[in-house]
mmCIF file of the C-alpha atoms, coordinates in Angstrom:
data_MODEL
# 
_entry.id   MODEL 
# 
loop_
_atom_site.group_PDB 
_atom_site.id 
_atom_site.type_symbol 
_atom_site.label_atom_id 
_atom_site.label_alt_id 
_atom_site.label_comp_id 
_atom_site.label_asym_id 
_atom_site.label_entity_id 
_atom_site.label_seq_id 
_atom_site.pdbx_PDB_ins_code 
_atom_site.Cartn_x 
_atom_site.Cartn_y 
_atom_site.Cartn_z 
_atom_site.occupancy 
_atom_site.B_iso_or_equiv 
_atom_site.pdbx_formal_charge 
_atom_site.auth_seq_id 
_atom_site.auth_comp_id 
_atom_site.auth_asym_id 
_atom_site.auth_atom_id 
_atom_site.pdbx_PDB_model_num 
ATOM 1   C CA . MET A 1 1   ? -0.197  -4.447  32.916  1.00 0.00 ? 1   MET A CA 1 
ATOM 2   C CA . ARG A 1 2   ? 1.922   -2.393  30.521  1.00 0.00 ? 2   ARG A CA 1 
ATOM 3   C CA . VAL A 1 3   ? 3.068   -4.146  27.364  1.00 0.00 ? 3   VAL A CA 1 
ATOM 4   C CA . ILE A 1 4   ? 5.035   -3.219  24.247  1.00 0.00 ? 4   ILE A CA 1 
ATOM 5   C CA . LEU A 1 5   ? 3.250   -4.237  21.049  1.00 0.00 ? 5   LEU A CA 1 
ATOM 6   C CA . GLN A 1 6   ? 5.410   -6.222  18.620  1.00 0.00 ? 6   GLN A CA 1 
ATOM 7   C CA . LYS A 1 7   ? 2.855   -6.022  15.780  1.00 0.00 ? 7   LYS A CA 1 
ATOM 8   C CA . ASP A 1 8   ? -0.171  -3.875  14.959  1.00 0.00 ? 8   ASP A CA 1 
ATOM 9   C CA . VAL A 1 9   ? -3.149  -5.100  16.986  1.00 0.00 ? 9   VAL A CA 1 
ATOM 10  C CA . GLU A 1 10  ? -6.577  -3.967  15.857  1.00 0.00 ? 10  GLU A CA 1 
ATOM 11  C CA . LYS A 1 11  ? -8.416  -1.767  18.376  1.00 0.00 ? 11  LYS A CA 1 
ATOM 12  C CA . LEU A 1 12  ? -5.363  -1.773  20.659  1.00 0.00 ? 12  LEU A CA 1 
ATOM 13  C CA . GLY A 1 13  ? -2.438  -0.026  18.998  1.00 0.00 ? 13  GLY A CA 1 
ATOM 14  C CA . LYS A 1 14  ? 0.356   -0.007  16.468  1.00 0.00 ? 14  LYS A CA 1 
ATOM 15  C CA . LYS A 1 15  ? 3.741   -1.699  16.479  1.00 0.00 ? 15  LYS A CA 1 
ATOM 16  C CA . PHE A 1 16  ? 6.141   -0.473  19.227  1.00 0.00 ? 16  PHE A CA 1 
ATOM 17  C CA . GLU A 1 17  ? 3.403   1.329   21.200  1.00 0.00 ? 17  GLU A CA 1 
ATOM 18  C CA . ILE A 1 18  ? 3.261   0.917   24.965  1.00 0.00 ? 18  ILE A CA 1 
ATOM 19  C CA . VAL A 1 19  ? -0.299  0.136   26.040  1.00 0.00 ? 19  VAL A CA 1 
ATOM 20  C CA . GLU A 1 20  ? -2.080  -0.802  29.250  1.00 0.00 ? 20  GLU A CA 1 
ATOM 21  C CA . VAL A 1 21  ? -4.019  -4.094  29.106  1.00 0.00 ? 21  VAL A CA 1 
ATOM 22  C CA . LYS A 1 22  ? -5.509  -6.512  31.588  1.00 0.00 ? 22  LYS A CA 1 
ATOM 23  C CA . ASN A 1 23  ? -3.176  -9.210  32.920  1.00 0.00 ? 23  ASN A CA 1 
ATOM 24  C CA . GLY A 1 24  ? -5.216  -12.111 31.537  1.00 0.00 ? 24  GLY A CA 1 
ATOM 25  C CA . PHE A 1 25  ? -5.428  -10.605 28.055  1.00 0.00 ? 25  PHE A CA 1 
ATOM 26  C CA . ALA A 1 26  ? -1.663  -10.161 27.985  1.00 0.00 ? 26  ALA A CA 1 
ATOM 27  C CA . ARG A 1 27  ? -0.823  -13.626 29.374  1.00 0.00 ? 27  ARG A CA 1 
ATOM 28  C CA . ASN A 1 28  ? -3.452  -15.586 27.455  1.00 0.00 ? 28  ASN A CA 1 
ATOM 29  C CA . PHE A 1 29  ? -3.582  -13.782 24.110  1.00 0.00 ? 29  PHE A CA 1 
ATOM 30  C CA . LEU A 1 30  ? -0.821  -11.242 23.417  1.00 0.00 ? 30  LEU A CA 1 
ATOM 31  C CA . PHE A 1 31  ? 2.209   -13.104 24.781  1.00 0.00 ? 31  PHE A CA 1 
ATOM 32  C CA . PRO A 1 32  ? 1.462   -16.579 23.294  1.00 0.00 ? 32  PRO A CA 1 
ATOM 33  C CA . LYS A 1 33  ? 0.827   -15.078 19.844  1.00 0.00 ? 33  LYS A CA 1 
ATOM 34  C CA . LYS A 1 34  ? 3.998   -12.959 20.169  1.00 0.00 ? 34  LYS A CA 1 
ATOM 35  C CA . LEU A 1 35  ? 1.976   -9.783  19.661  1.00 0.00 ? 35  LEU A CA 1 
ATOM 36  C CA . ALA A 1 36  ? 3.473   -8.098  22.737  1.00 0.00 ? 36  ALA A CA 1 
ATOM 37  C CA . ILE A 1 37  ? 6.178   -8.303  25.377  1.00 0.00 ? 37  ILE A CA 1 
ATOM 38  C CA . PRO A 1 38  ? 6.111   -7.013  28.972  1.00 0.00 ? 38  PRO A CA 1 
ATOM 39  C CA . ALA A 1 39  ? 7.152   -3.360  29.359  1.00 0.00 ? 39  ALA A CA 1 
ATOM 40  C CA . THR A 1 40  ? 10.100  -3.994  31.703  1.00 0.00 ? 40  THR A CA 1 
ATOM 41  C CA . ASP A 1 41  ? 13.020  -1.583  32.060  1.00 0.00 ? 41  ASP A CA 1 
ATOM 42  C CA . GLY A 1 42  ? 15.256  -3.738  29.848  1.00 0.00 ? 42  GLY A CA 1 
ATOM 43  C CA . ASN A 1 43  ? 12.597  -4.085  27.160  1.00 0.00 ? 43  ASN A CA 1 
ATOM 44  C CA . LEU A 1 44  ? 11.970  -0.309  27.229  1.00 0.00 ? 44  LEU A CA 1 
ATOM 45  C CA . ARG A 1 45  ? 15.704  0.360   26.664  1.00 0.00 ? 45  ARG A CA 1 
ATOM 46  C CA . GLY A 1 46  ? 15.675  -2.109  23.766  1.00 0.00 ? 46  GLY A CA 1 
ATOM 47  C CA . LEU A 1 47  ? 12.542  -0.446  22.410  1.00 0.00 ? 47  LEU A CA 1 
ATOM 48  C CA . LYS A 1 48  ? 14.334  2.898   22.265  1.00 0.00 ? 48  LYS A CA 1 
ATOM 49  C CA . LYS A 1 49  ? 17.107  1.431   20.090  1.00 0.00 ? 49  LYS A CA 1 
ATOM 50  C CA . ILE A 1 50  ? 14.643  -0.391  17.854  1.00 0.00 ? 50  ILE A CA 1 
ATOM 51  C CA . THR A 1 51  ? 12.424  2.666   17.325  1.00 0.00 ? 51  THR A CA 1 
ATOM 52  C CA . GLU A 1 52  ? 15.433  4.773   16.295  1.00 0.00 ? 52  GLU A CA 1 
ATOM 53  C CA . LYS A 1 53  ? 16.354  2.192   13.665  1.00 0.00 ? 53  LYS A CA 1 
ATOM 54  C CA . PHE A 1 54  ? 12.692  1.780   12.667  1.00 0.00 ? 54  PHE A CA 1 
ATOM 55  C CA . SER A 1 55  ? 12.229  5.545   12.233  1.00 0.00 ? 55  SER A CA 1 
ATOM 56  C CA . GLN A 1 56  ? 15.278  5.648   9.948   1.00 0.00 ? 56  GLN A CA 1 
ATOM 57  C CA . GLN A 1 57  ? 13.778  2.877   7.816   1.00 0.00 ? 57  GLN A CA 1 
ATOM 58  C CA . ILE A 1 58  ? 10.444  4.711   7.655   1.00 0.00 ? 58  ILE A CA 1 
ATOM 59  C CA . GLU A 1 59  ? 12.187  7.914   6.583   1.00 0.00 ? 59  GLU A CA 1 
ATOM 60  C CA . LYS A 1 60  ? 14.072  6.026   3.856   1.00 0.00 ? 60  LYS A CA 1 
ATOM 61  C CA . LYS A 1 61  ? 10.817  4.463   2.569   1.00 0.00 ? 61  LYS A CA 1 
ATOM 62  C CA . ARG A 1 62  ? 9.114   7.869   2.651   1.00 0.00 ? 62  ARG A CA 1 
ATOM 63  C CA . LYS A 1 63  ? 11.882  9.421   0.538   1.00 0.00 ? 63  LYS A CA 1 
ATOM 64  C CA . MET A 1 64  ? 11.674  6.563   -1.966  1.00 0.00 ? 64  MET A CA 1 
ATOM 65  C CA . GLY A 1 65  ? 7.892   6.965   -2.106  1.00 0.00 ? 65  GLY A CA 1 
ATOM 66  C CA . MET A 1 66  ? 8.224   10.688  -2.747  1.00 0.00 ? 66  MET A CA 1 
ATOM 67  C CA . THR A 1 67  ? 10.635  10.170  -5.656  1.00 0.00 ? 67  THR A CA 1 
ATOM 68  C CA . ILE A 1 68  ? 8.338   7.558   -7.210  1.00 0.00 ? 68  ILE A CA 1 
ATOM 69  C CA . ALA A 1 69  ? 5.339   9.870   -6.691  1.00 0.00 ? 69  ALA A CA 1 
ATOM 70  C CA . GLU A 1 70  ? 7.156   12.652  -8.540  1.00 0.00 ? 70  GLU A CA 1 
ATOM 71  C CA . ARG A 1 71  ? 7.731   10.299  -11.484 1.00 0.00 ? 71  ARG A CA 1 
ATOM 72  C CA . ILE A 1 72  ? 4.096   9.124   -11.526 1.00 0.00 ? 72  ILE A CA 1 
ATOM 73  C CA . ASN A 1 73  ? 2.322   12.476  -11.071 1.00 0.00 ? 73  ASN A CA 1 
ATOM 74  C CA . GLY A 1 74  ? 1.394   13.951  -14.424 1.00 0.00 ? 74  GLY A CA 1 
ATOM 75  C CA . LEU A 1 75  ? 2.234   10.750  -16.306 1.00 0.00 ? 75  LEU A CA 1 
ATOM 76  C CA . ASN A 1 76  ? -0.002  9.803   -19.258 1.00 0.00 ? 76  ASN A CA 1 
ATOM 77  C CA . ILE A 1 77  ? -0.126  6.142   -20.261 1.00 0.00 ? 77  ILE A CA 1 
ATOM 78  C CA . THR A 1 78  ? -2.020  4.918   -23.301 1.00 0.00 ? 78  THR A CA 1 
ATOM 79  C CA . THR A 1 79  ? -3.383  1.408   -23.739 1.00 0.00 ? 79  THR A CA 1 
ATOM 80  C CA . SER A 1 80  ? -6.148  -0.241  -25.717 1.00 0.00 ? 80  SER A CA 1 
ATOM 81  C CA . ILE A 1 81  ? -9.006  -2.613  -25.088 1.00 0.00 ? 81  ILE A CA 1 
ATOM 82  C CA . LYS A 1 82  ? -10.779 -4.876  -27.578 1.00 0.00 ? 82  LYS A CA 1 
ATOM 83  C CA . THR A 1 83  ? -14.383 -3.926  -28.232 1.00 0.00 ? 83  THR A CA 1 
ATOM 84  C CA . GLY A 1 84  ? -17.120 -5.433  -30.326 1.00 0.00 ? 84  GLY A CA 1 
ATOM 85  C CA . ILE A 1 85  ? -19.617 -3.881  -32.734 1.00 0.00 ? 85  ILE A CA 1 
ATOM 86  C CA . ASP A 1 86  ? -22.015 -2.784  -30.007 1.00 0.00 ? 86  ASP A CA 1 
ATOM 87  C CA . GLY A 1 87  ? -19.223 -1.200  -27.916 1.00 0.00 ? 87  GLY A CA 1 
ATOM 88  C CA . LYS A 1 88  ? -18.966 -4.010  -25.375 1.00 0.00 ? 88  LYS A CA 1 
ATOM 89  C CA . SER A 1 89  ? -15.452 -4.903  -24.375 1.00 0.00 ? 89  SER A CA 1 
ATOM 90  C CA . PHE A 1 90  ? -13.890 -8.363  -24.524 1.00 0.00 ? 90  PHE A CA 1 
ATOM 91  C CA . GLY A 1 91  ? -12.135 -8.067  -21.212 1.00 0.00 ? 91  GLY A CA 1 
ATOM 92  C CA . SER A 1 92  ? -11.050 -5.448  -18.745 1.00 0.00 ? 92  SER A CA 1 
ATOM 93  C CA . ILE A 1 93  ? -8.006  -3.606  -17.505 1.00 0.00 ? 93  ILE A CA 1 
ATOM 94  C CA . THR A 1 94  ? -7.216  -4.572  -13.917 1.00 0.00 ? 94  THR A CA 1 
ATOM 95  C CA . SER A 1 95  ? -4.753  -3.231  -11.374 1.00 0.00 ? 95  SER A CA 1 
ATOM 96  C CA . ALA A 1 96  ? -2.321  -6.003  -12.420 1.00 0.00 ? 96  ALA A CA 1 
ATOM 97  C CA . ASP A 1 97  ? -2.470  -4.748  -16.022 1.00 0.00 ? 97  ASP A CA 1 
ATOM 98  C CA . ILE A 1 98  ? -1.872  -1.186  -14.848 1.00 0.00 ? 98  ILE A CA 1 
ATOM 99  C CA . SER A 1 99  ? 1.085   -2.396  -12.771 1.00 0.00 ? 99  SER A CA 1 
ATOM 100 C CA . ASP A 1 100 ? 2.531   -3.994  -15.921 1.00 0.00 ? 100 ASP A CA 1 
ATOM 101 C CA . LEU A 1 101 ? 2.010   -0.746  -17.874 1.00 0.00 ? 101 LEU A CA 1 
ATOM 102 C CA . LEU A 1 102 ? 3.900   1.169   -15.170 1.00 0.00 ? 102 LEU A CA 1 
ATOM 103 C CA . LYS A 1 103 ? 6.666   -1.450  -15.246 1.00 0.00 ? 103 LYS A CA 1 
ATOM 104 C CA . ILE A 1 104 ? 7.119   -0.716  -18.962 1.00 0.00 ? 104 ILE A CA 1 
ATOM 105 C CA . GLN A 1 105 ? 7.641   2.935   -17.968 1.00 0.00 ? 105 GLN A CA 1 
ATOM 106 C CA . GLY A 1 106 ? 10.340  1.809   -15.512 1.00 0.00 ? 106 GLY A CA 1 
ATOM 107 C CA . ILE A 1 107 ? 8.233   2.214   -12.366 1.00 0.00 ? 107 ILE A CA 1 
ATOM 108 C CA . GLU A 1 108 ? 7.824   -0.832  -10.103 1.00 0.00 ? 108 GLU A CA 1 
ATOM 109 C CA . ILE A 1 109 ? 4.467   -0.686  -8.273  1.00 0.00 ? 109 ILE A CA 1 
ATOM 110 C CA . ASP A 1 110 ? 2.695   -3.603  -6.619  1.00 0.00 ? 110 ASP A CA 1 
ATOM 111 C CA . LYS A 1 111 ? -0.823  -4.154  -7.966  1.00 0.00 ? 111 LYS A CA 1 
ATOM 112 C CA . ARG A 1 112 ? -2.236  -3.878  -4.418  1.00 0.00 ? 112 ARG A CA 1 
ATOM 113 C CA . ASN A 1 113 ? -1.053  -0.270  -4.248  1.00 0.00 ? 113 ASN A CA 1 
ATOM 114 C CA . ILE A 1 114 ? -3.096  0.739   -7.299  1.00 0.00 ? 114 ILE A CA 1 
ATOM 115 C CA . LEU A 1 115 ? -6.452  2.004   -6.088  1.00 0.00 ? 115 LEU A CA 1 
ATOM 116 C CA . LEU A 1 116 ? -9.022  0.921   -8.640  1.00 0.00 ? 116 LEU A CA 1 
ATOM 117 C CA . GLU A 1 117 ? -12.684 0.735   -7.644  1.00 0.00 ? 117 GLU A CA 1 
ATOM 118 C CA . GLU A 1 118 ? -13.507 -1.722  -10.412 1.00 0.00 ? 118 GLU A CA 1 
ATOM 119 C CA . PRO A 1 119 ? -11.781 -2.997  -13.544 1.00 0.00 ? 119 PRO A CA 1 
ATOM 120 C CA . ILE A 1 120 ? -11.845 -0.647  -16.540 1.00 0.00 ? 120 ILE A CA 1 
ATOM 121 C CA . LYS A 1 121 ? -14.151 -2.012  -19.249 1.00 0.00 ? 121 LYS A CA 1 
ATOM 122 C CA . HIS A 1 122 ? -14.737 0.962   -21.536 1.00 0.00 ? 122 HIS A CA 1 
ATOM 123 C CA . PRO A 1 123 ? -12.543 3.293   -23.595 1.00 0.00 ? 123 PRO A CA 1 
ATOM 124 C CA . GLY A 1 124 ? -11.925 6.702   -22.057 1.00 0.00 ? 124 GLY A CA 1 
ATOM 125 C CA . ILE A 1 125 ? -9.582  8.728   -19.889 1.00 0.00 ? 125 ILE A CA 1 
ATOM 126 C CA . TYR A 1 126 ? -9.235  7.589   -16.282 1.00 0.00 ? 126 TYR A CA 1 
ATOM 127 C CA . GLU A 1 127 ? -7.387  9.075   -13.333 1.00 0.00 ? 127 GLU A CA 1 
ATOM 128 C CA . ILE A 1 128 ? -5.608  6.264   -11.503 1.00 0.00 ? 128 ILE A CA 1 
ATOM 129 C CA . ASN A 1 129 ? -4.616  6.699   -7.843  1.00 0.00 ? 129 ASN A CA 1 
ATOM 130 C CA . VAL A 1 130 ? -1.517  4.947   -6.518  1.00 0.00 ? 130 VAL A CA 1 
ATOM 131 C CA . HIS A 1 131 ? -0.835  4.579   -2.791  1.00 0.00 ? 131 HIS A CA 1 
ATOM 132 C CA . LEU A 1 132 ? 2.916   4.659   -2.101  1.00 0.00 ? 132 LEU A CA 1 
ATOM 133 C CA . GLY A 1 133 ? 3.053   4.645   1.692   1.00 0.00 ? 133 GLY A CA 1 
ATOM 134 C CA . GLU A 1 134 ? 1.771   6.608   4.630   1.00 0.00 ? 134 GLU A CA 1 
ATOM 135 C CA . ASN A 1 135 ? 0.200   9.814   3.325   1.00 0.00 ? 135 ASN A CA 1 
ATOM 136 C CA . ILE A 1 136 ? 1.953   9.499   -0.048  1.00 0.00 ? 136 ILE A CA 1 
ATOM 137 C CA . ASN A 1 137 ? -0.346  9.172   -3.042  1.00 0.00 ? 137 ASN A CA 1 
ATOM 138 C CA . ALA A 1 138 ? 0.195   9.775   -6.735  1.00 0.00 ? 138 ALA A CA 1 
ATOM 139 C CA . VAL A 1 139 ? -2.215  10.224  -9.642  1.00 0.00 ? 139 VAL A CA 1 
ATOM 140 C CA . PHE A 1 140 ? -1.702  9.593   -13.334 1.00 0.00 ? 140 PHE A CA 1 
ATOM 141 C CA . LYS A 1 141 ? -3.939  9.457   -16.402 1.00 0.00 ? 141 LYS A CA 1 
ATOM 142 C CA . LEU A 1 142 ? -4.680  6.214   -18.181 1.00 0.00 ? 142 LEU A CA 1 
ATOM 143 C CA . ILE A 1 143 ? -5.970  6.697   -21.716 1.00 0.00 ? 143 ILE A CA 1 
ATOM 144 C CA . VAL A 1 144 ? -7.886  3.655   -22.935 1.00 0.00 ? 144 VAL A CA 1 
ATOM 145 C CA . LEU A 1 145 ? -8.527  3.438   -26.684 1.00 0.00 ? 145 LEU A CA 1 
ATOM 146 C CA . GLU A 1 146 ? -10.587 0.976   -28.736 1.00 0.00 ? 146 GLU A CA 1 
ATOM 147 C CA . GLU A 1 147 ? -8.321  -1.665  -30.250 1.00 0.00 ? 147 GLU A CA 1 
ATOM 148 C CA . GLY A 1 148 ? -10.624 -2.681  -33.022 1.00 0.00 ? 148 GLY A CA 1 
ATOM 149 C CA . LYS A 1 149 ? -14.179 -3.541  -33.923 1.00 0.00 ? 149 LYS A CA 1 
ATOM 150 C CA . SER A 1 150 ? -15.171 -6.966  -35.063 1.00 0.00 ? 150 SER A CA 1 
# 
């Protein structure tokens, strides 16, 4: 049975793809969960209209991502972290903190789009990767200084 996916389905396909599945899988899983609809002639005509609109939205998001990436690339942001006598820090800088630092610069980025392997706990210079959409990434430098020693 041919179906049109309404949402991304793992190991099956992405939204708006036409895929071939077994009848039982479609009737018992995909249709009740509204993950797919049958690939009838009427639905295929509707799919064509939807994909045109969807592709325009994707292009608009891509352009916005590119302009934000241009603003972020090469940016240097300085912040500080409290450290003790032995150099241990009293906290860390997380992706939420980095998102707030970017917001101060006038750039709105969700903390989930900031690719940080682990929170920053030591002073230094770090390259921070930001994912802005499909195949659009930006990199900026975060300079972390010691705030003070107690």
